[in-house]
ZARO-594628 format. One record per residue: residue in one letter; z, y negated, x negated of N, C-alpha, C in turn. Coordinates in pm, whole numbers, plus 50000, padded with zeros to 5 digits. Atoms other than C-alpha are relative to their C-alpha. Layout:
REM ZARO-594628
AZYXZYXZYX...
//
This chain:
REM ZARO-594628
M501105009650004862574290760543498785006649938A501224994150053858964301460488499634993549867T500345005250132857654297860133498514997749983G501445001450014853884298860194499484987250060R500665011849946851424274460342500034999850152A500114999649855850954285860702501364999350067R498795000649919853544278960968499735006450136V500124993149872854164298961284500854992750104A499315006149887855054281261609500085010450111A499814989749897856524305761859499904993750138S500145004849863855224298362208500845008750093I499104992549911857774308062472499435001950140L500604998949867855314307762763500045014350052D500014986049959855194345862766501345006849980A498664994450011858904350662702500595001850140D499304998549873861404359262976500434986150046L499705013649956861434326163162501354998950068G498665000249943864714336163321501084999449894N499015000450108866394336362980499394993449877L500675007150109864674310362765500954996849886A499035002750107867864302862574500005011749901H500064988450088867784338262440498685000449925A501314999850063864064334762367499954991149877V500085009050114864464304662140500925004649886T499124995150106867434319361952499415012449935R500664988250057865514351961910498874995849905A501075004850086862524332861768500564994149871E499385005550121864834314861528500465011249908R499574988650082866324347861410498815007049935A501214993950053862764360661360499334991449894R500475009250104862194331361119498694993050037A501095009049961859584313361325500324986149946D499815013250062859044278361190500294989150101R499745009749894859144259561520499805006750134I500174995249864859194264261896498914991850068H501105006649931856014256462090500265000550150L499615001449860856614244062444498794995750083D501165002849916853714246262689500464994550135V499615006749876854264221462972498774998550089M501145000149908851964225463272500414994450136D499645006949875851834205463593499305005550124G500714994649885849604226763817498804991850042H501145008649968846974199063820498994999949886F500914999950115845514195063472499565014249968V500314985750011845684232963444500565006950125P499564993449876846094257563733501225008949981N498784992350021849584268463640501164990349988L498775007750014853174255863638500905006949898S499054993850092855734261063364501374993350012F498705006649998858744239163286499824985649952G500115014050035859534202963211501064995449903A499125006050099861684179163012501455004350016R498614995949981864974189863170500275013749938T499854986850063864454225663058500034998749849I500045001950144863554214062709501304993949950R498715006150038866674192262693501105010649993A498994989550000868804222562783499825009649882L500274990950112867104244062518500284993549865R499835007050128867494217462251501345003549935R498674996750053871184226862213500065014049941R499954985950038870274263162140499435003149863T500654997150128868364259661814499824987249920R500315011350088867784237261515498524999449964L501435000150030864094246261495499334987850063P500765011049939861634217761554499375004350131F500654997749871860314215161909498644993250000D501385004649998856544211661940499505001050145A500375000149859855564201362295498504998250016H501425000849967852044207262427499914996750149L500015004849862851624186662744498635002250062M501234997549924848944201362969500204994050139I499695007249877849514174763233499054988250014E500975010649973847434147663397500464986349954E499505013450032849704117863321501075000649891P498984999550105851444122362986500674986549974G499405013250021851954084862957501154997150094R498955002249901854094085463268501305007249963Y498834991650024856444112263136500405001249854V499774997350142856324110162757501404996249954D498675003950042859624091662725501045010750033E499084989249964861384120262904499965011149896F500114989450100860054144962648500544995449865L499385005450122861054122362360501515000850010D498554999649981864554119362503500545014350001A499574986149994864694157062550500125006449862G499844995050136864414161762173498775006349940C501234994650058860764170462106499724993049866D500295005550132859864165761740498534996349984S501425003549996856114165061804499525001950142I500554999349865854154159062121498494998949991T501464999849994850514167962176499575000550146F500554999649865848544160962491498485000249990H501434997350003844924164962590499154987450003V500925011250005842094141362507499184998950128E500824999849879840414151062838500654993150120I499345006349886842914132163057499294987150042D500645012049946841874102563274500944988049999E499185012050015844324076363149499904995349857A500045005450135844674054262844500795009049904I499424990550095845434075862542500764993049887A499405006450117846224051862257501444995450025P498605004549983849394036562413501015011449996T499064988750003850964070862456500185005249859L499884996150141850174080862098500894990149925E499215010350069851674047961980501485001150035R498584998649961854894053662179500645011949931I499474988350068855324088162029500294996849854R499835003250142854854075361675501094989449980A498955010150011857084045161737501385006150009A498734993049989859844069761824500305008649878G499794992450122859454085761482499625014750012R500434986149982857844117761613498515001149968M501414997650027854494133561535499225000250130A500835001349880851724125861783498685007349978G501244992650015848714147661850499175000350126L500914997849888845714153962070499455014249991A500564986649988844474187662191498594999050058V501364999549947840854196762261499755013950057R500394987449937839704223562503498825006149925P501104993450072837174249162375498644993250015K501325006149977834204230962531499954985149967T499965014350033835314196062422499654998049853A500395002950139833634182262109501104992349929L499005007450078835904169761831499714985149998S500345014250001834034136761848500754992250108A499195006849900836144128962156501244993849938L498825005350068838954122161907499704987549918D500385010850091837024095461718500764986950022P499325012949982838654064861882501475000049958Y498544999150019842144077661797500385004949861R499754994350133841824088861433501274994549935A498905006350074844324063961293501355002850063L498744997549930846974074361548500395014750002L499784985649989846804111861496500785005649880D499294991950099849324132961308499625014750014I500314986149967848184165361475498695000550077V501124996249914844924179561606500245014550039L499794986549947845404210161828498695005350054V501254993749958842324232061859500335011850090M499784989149905842424253962169498915010549983T500954989150014840794287762115500065009550120V500114994149866841324298162478500004988250096E499875010449899841104278462799501494998250030P498565002149981844534262262844500465003550140G499404997649870846834272963122500675013450015F499444986649987847604309863076500095006549862G499874992650124848854331862794499235013050006G500594986850007847364364562676498495000550005Q501464999949996843694353662669499415004049865A500674995750121841144365862414499664988049911F500275010150102840684345462095498514997049991M501395004450012837454325062075499704996849854R500255001450144836384330361714498984988949972D501045010050025833294308261745500554985850009V499385013349988835414278461855500814996849875A499225002150122837764283061560499094996949882A500935002250111834814285061319499374986350008D500695012849981833234253961465500924988049979K499155011849993836304231761483501124998949898L498775001150078839204240661255499824992249871Q500205007650124837834228660923499604985650029A500435013649965836164198861088501154991350048A498865007749949839474188661249500804993449889R499255005850112840924181560903499694985349981A500405014050021838974148960889500804990550088Y499305008749906840984135561184501454997549962V498635002650048844314137761000499994996949850S500105002250145843024130160647500584986749958H499375012850035844434094760664501475001749966R498614997250034847884110260638500075005349857L499874995350138848764113360267500835012749993H499194987849994851254140260364500345002650146G499454996349871852064159260679499045000850116G500954998149891848894157660888499755014850021E500084985749971848454190961064498865003350097V500954994149907845704211461226500665012450060H499404988749929847114235261489498915008050069V500914991549923845354264661651500835007650103D499234994349889846474278061988499075007950090G500764991949907845104307062187499525013049938G500424987150051844824344162111500315002249853V499664998650142846434340261768500995011449984N499154988450027847924372761640499625005749864R500304994450132847704395961340498505002649981E501434997750012844024402861418499224987249968S500735012650019842974366261416500614991049893A499285008950091845494351461171499254997649869E500705001750127843484358060854498814990750015F501175008549980840414341561001500394985450016V499655014149980842134309861122500614994149872G499545004850131843884307660784498844996449910S501185002950083840474309260616499284987550044Q500595012449948839464279560832500934988049981G499135011250037842404258460710501054996150102A498955003449902844764259561010501354999249930D498665001850057848214246760916501075007150083V499004994749908850184257861223499325009450098L500544990049910849444289661416500965001650117V499194998249881850754289761771499825014450047V500054985749965851614325961850500845002050125G499324998349873852534335562203500245014450036S499784986749943852084369162373500255010649894A499814989950104851954388362044501455001249956L498604999750042855604379461980500925006550103W499114996049892856954391162314499685013850055V500294986249959855694426962328501325007949998P498724992749996858634448762439500145010149885R499624990750105860344468362160499244997849869H500635003350127858224451861890500964991449916D499185007650094859844436461581499384986149985M500565013550003859264399061628499974994449859G499965005350136860334390661275498865005349915R501114994150076857774414761129498684993650043E501245006249951855064399661351499844986049942V500065013450057855914364661232499615000749853R500314998750143855824375760867498555004249979L501384995550014852514393760914499014988850028V500925010849965850814364561085499984989449891R499925010250105852034340060823499325004849872A500574994750124851074362460529498485001550010L501444998449982847624370260671499294986550001A500605013450001846924333360734499934994449858D500015004750138847904325060376498955007449917E501024992450071845674352960247498604995150037G501285005449957842794339760454499694986849930F500205012850069843284305060306499695002349853Q500174997550143843544319059953498575003949966Y501334994950033840214337159963498894992850075G501035007149925838404315760218499774985849953L500125014250034839124280660092500564996249864N499265003950120841124282159769499605007949876D500564993150117838944302159527500895011149947G499184988850041841334331559523501384996549949R498675004250047844364310959420500975000050118P499015000749891847544315059627500204985550043P499805013849955848134284259844501294994149949T498785007050041850644258259736501025000950113P498984999449895853894264459926500264986250058R499855012849932854424237160182501294992849963D498715006250032858024231260073500234998049851A499845001750145857404230859695500024985249963M499895013750049858374198759515499564999649854V500425001850139856904185459189500494986549950T499635012850062857884158058946498784991049994F501105009850001855694127658998500154990049887A499775009950105857314104158748501435000949952N498675002050056860304098358521500104985349961L499965014550017861284061858535501444995150008P498695006349977864304038858510500184997450149R499755001949857865984034158845499394987050050S500545012949956864813997958856498515000950035L501404997749965861214011058868499835011450099A500134988249913861774044359042500304996850146A499615002949862863484030059350498914992550077P501095006549926860704005359444498805009250020L501104990649984858094032359380500285009650115A499634990949892859974055959610499854993350135D500135007349874860074029359880498524998750040E501435001449971856294023559851499415013250047M500554986949964855524060659867500495004450137D499464996449870857804065960162499304992150110A500705008249901856134037060346498585005150023A501354994449988852774054160278500005013850063G499924987149932854054086160439500265011949911I499714989150092854974106560132501515000849981P498564998650021858564119760130500335000249850V499615001150141860394112759803501465003649984L498624997750043863524125859637500204993549865L499645006150129865154105559360501215007449945L498904992850064867314125559120500324993449867R499555005650129869374112058831499555009349888G500454992150113867744123458509501004999949887D499154999650118869244130358168499714987849913G500195011050092869774102257927500954988650026P499075011349987871814070757868499434989150089G500425011549922871664038958064500974997150111D499155003249887873644019858318499225002450128D500624996349873872854023258688498684992850022G501225007549979870123996858669498795005949930D501154994650072867974013758404500195014449956A499844985850029869244049458395498745007550043P501224992649964866414075158404500145007450133Y500044992949873865454089358742498705007950010V501154991449975863104117558840499534997750143V500605002049869860734110559129499335013150041L500534987349951860064142859323499264997950132I500795000949877857374146459590499525014150037P500584986949964855874175759788498775003049917A501164996050080853364195059579498714998150077T501215001349920850894193759867499514985550009A500395014149996850854155659843499684994549861E500125005150137850464153659466498654993349975D501315005850027846704147359456499864986350067A500095012949929846884119859719500894989549935A499085009450064849874104159544499454995249867R500595004050128848124104359206498894989850021E501105009249973845114087259358500514986350041R499505012849948847184060459533500944993049901F498935006250080850064054959286499955003749852G500004994950137849014071658960499884989349894D500195010350104847814040858767501254991749978P498765007550023850964019858826501085008349932V498984991550063853144049458730499695002049853M500384998250140851184055658410500304987449920D499705012550068851504018858322501494998549976A498555001450012855234019058389500565009549894E499514990450098855804050658184499574996149859A500475004350130853664037257901500824988149948T499205011550039855584004357900501395004349957R498664995050033858884023057897499995006849864A500084992750127857674044057599499604990849885G500345009450106856614012957408498524998849972A501455001050019852844016657445499484987750072P500595011349926850563987857550499725004050144R500234997449859850163985157927498575005250019G501304994049975847334008258036499435007149879G500534993850120846954021657681500705012949969R499414987750046848024052157480500824997149877R499245001250123850704055457219499215005649883R500774996150116849464060556868500065014949972D499864985950028850784096056848499505008950113D500574991849892849114107257174498735006849950R501184992550040846454133757131499265004650126
//
């Protein structure tokens, strides 16, 4: 499991299409974070790839998350097939000529992440009507349809940081993806622009190259770009790091955990040290470090009140020995 901030999604479009089962297991061995599945219908883009039946067959070959990018004219017509095939996230294009919101709602209702992709010439403002339904924004830095194209640096500079606003309603887990020409040469730059997930395609499938090394390089360079481009030289917070949010009796910790989970923040409850029966035994509330600031803003005051009350201080006040 990766320990940094950036995540690498291995696109199999440029793999050996006659042996995709081997491709996904190879990407898993190389420690890619997820599999990116480019689905093309020959209409929305001038190319054909594979569909839901192929994805269903591949689902048995790996435990990595499946990230489907539907470059098709009618995603609403076929989205249930991709959900049933085992896709963990589904992104389709905002430029289609059908209703978009119902398809996003169906994806989210199935418990999967829903996203919209924008072509290089499409303004991010096209996403405005769908902000509340977005878990992912996919910024295309090549024209969709073919692998191996040159990276459009100006598009990445113009859109990646701005795309964050479209997933900022998510207290945890909203993602900005970048797809197109991403490799070791462009990874540091897109990291400096705040990309969360780097879709890497042709760079991983060069014959006789070490795929695992390429994945590690891309991830490390993206994290370095973020560190010096957006984080004042501080290493980025690892995406999987957990922090203690509160220490409370179970009678208070459990409802808090339910509220946070409903708000989209994953929570772990661990039995703490100390006496007490099951109703008021101490529990530690753990949350992802990347969600700590949002959690403090949303839930910090009630937690402080609860901890103060437990310690014997007036509600909302400080104990006499606090300094």
